[in-house]
N, C-alpha and C positions, 0 to 999 in steps of 0.2 A: 504494500500500500504506500502511496506517495504521501510523505509527511507535509508536503506543501499545502494540502487541503486543510490540515490542522493549523498551519501557520496563517493562512488567509482567513480562516474562521476566527481565530483568536484576534487577529488584527481588526476584523470586522466588528467583533464584540467590544473590543477596547475603544475603538474610534467612535462607535455609536454611543457607548456609555459616556465618554468624555463630552460628546456633543450634547446629549440629552441632559446630563446631570449638571454640567458646568456652563458650556458655551451658549446653550439656549436661553440662559438667564442674563446674558451680557449684552447690553446695548449701549453704545457710546454716542451720545448726542443725538440719538434717533436716526443716525445715518450708518453707523458701523455695526454690523452683525457678523461676528466671526463664525466660520464653519470649518471644521477639521475633517468631517466624515468624507468629503470628496477625495481625501488622500487614499482611501481604500481603493477607489476606482483608478486613481492615478498610478498606484503601485502594482496593479495587476500585470502579469507578464505580457510582453509584446505579442506573443503567439496565441493568446487566448482567443477562442473563436468569437466571432461577432455576436452571435445570438446569446452566448454565455455572458458576454460583457453586458449586453442590454438587460438580460434577466437579473444579473447580479446588481446592476445599477438600480434597477427598479426596486428590488428588495431592500437595498441600502437606503434609498430615499424613502421608501414606505415605512421602514423602521423608525426613521426620524419623524415622519408624519404621524405615526401612531402616538408618539409621545409629545408632539408639538401641537396637535389639533390643527393641522394645516391642510387637511383635505386633499392630499395628493400633490401638493405643489413641489415638495422636495423630490418626490418620485419622478415627476415630469422633468424637473431640472436635471436630475441625475441621469435619466435616460437620454436627454438631449446631450449632456456632456459626454456620455459614453458613446453615443452615435457619432459625435464629432471627433472623438479621440483618434481613430485610425487616420483620418484626414489630416489632423494636426501633426501627427507623427510623421506622415509622408511629407508634409510641407516643410518641416524643420529639420528633417534628417537627411544626411548625405547618403548613408547606407540604409537600406530598408530590409536587409536580411539579418535578423538578429539571432543569437544563439537561443536554442530551445530553453524555455523557462526564464530567460533573462528579463529582469524587471527594470523599469526606468528609475534608476537610483543615481545619486550623486557620484558614487564611486564607479559606476558603469559609463555614464554619459557626460559627466562633468557638471560643475555648478551652473555655468552659463546656459547649457542646453536644458537642464532641469528647471531653471528659473523661467525660461521662455515657455517651455512645455506647461509648467504649472500655472503661470500667469494666464496664458491663453485659455486653457481649459477651465480654470476657476472663474475667470472673467465671464466665459460663456455660461457657466453654471449659475453664477450670481445674476447675470443679466436675465436669463430665463426665469429664475426664481422671483426676482423683483418685478418683472413685467407681468408674470402670472398673478402675483400678489396684488398689484395695483390695478391691472387690467383696464387702464385708461391711458390714452396717448397724451392727454394734456399735462400729465405729470412726468413726461419723459426726461426733462432736465434733472428732476429730483432722483429719478430712477438711475440715470447715468452717474450722478454724483454718488449715490448710495452704492452702486455697483463698483465704482472705482475705489472708494474708501474701504468697502468690505473686502474687495479682492486684495487690496494691499495688506490689510490686517491679516486676512486668512493666509495669504502667501507667506508672511513672516512665520505664522504658527506652523504651517505645513513644512516649511524648510527646517525650522528648529526641530520639529518632530522627526523629520528624516535624519537629521544629524544625531539626535538622541537614540534612534533605532540602531545605529551602528552599521557595520558592514554586513552585507548579505552573505550568508554561509553558502559555500559551493557544494556541500555534501548532499548526496541524493541516496535514497534507499530504493 
């Protein structure tokens, strides 16, 4: 049995718990709402099948929705982010053939690549989330401001979390 399933399940549970217990209760000035749970989708291996990526993203967003009383907004934003992930990887990568099981991590791709990858996908996630939340075009400037500020704050949290996770082990069973 592949131990990566246990690693990803543990990562999923920890990130959802941090989001629900701590970060869902933090609002800075009404504009900044930090989210760490997209890190779960960001760290999935490059070679994960598209349908698996979308299903996993749906359930990660749904888990946050269940505890946030947000009626599917996080699920929709997470699925959109997961849908855009392969395109973003193709756009920012020179090489598109990755080792089996390779994850997008700082030690694999470098800090610059990870910052760009994380910024784009978290920005798309937050933009979708806040547009769905407001559902009005007359508040688009506030949505853009909130998206940029929340993306910046979430980006810092996600990069620090990646640094704290340490190096990826190369062992396989």
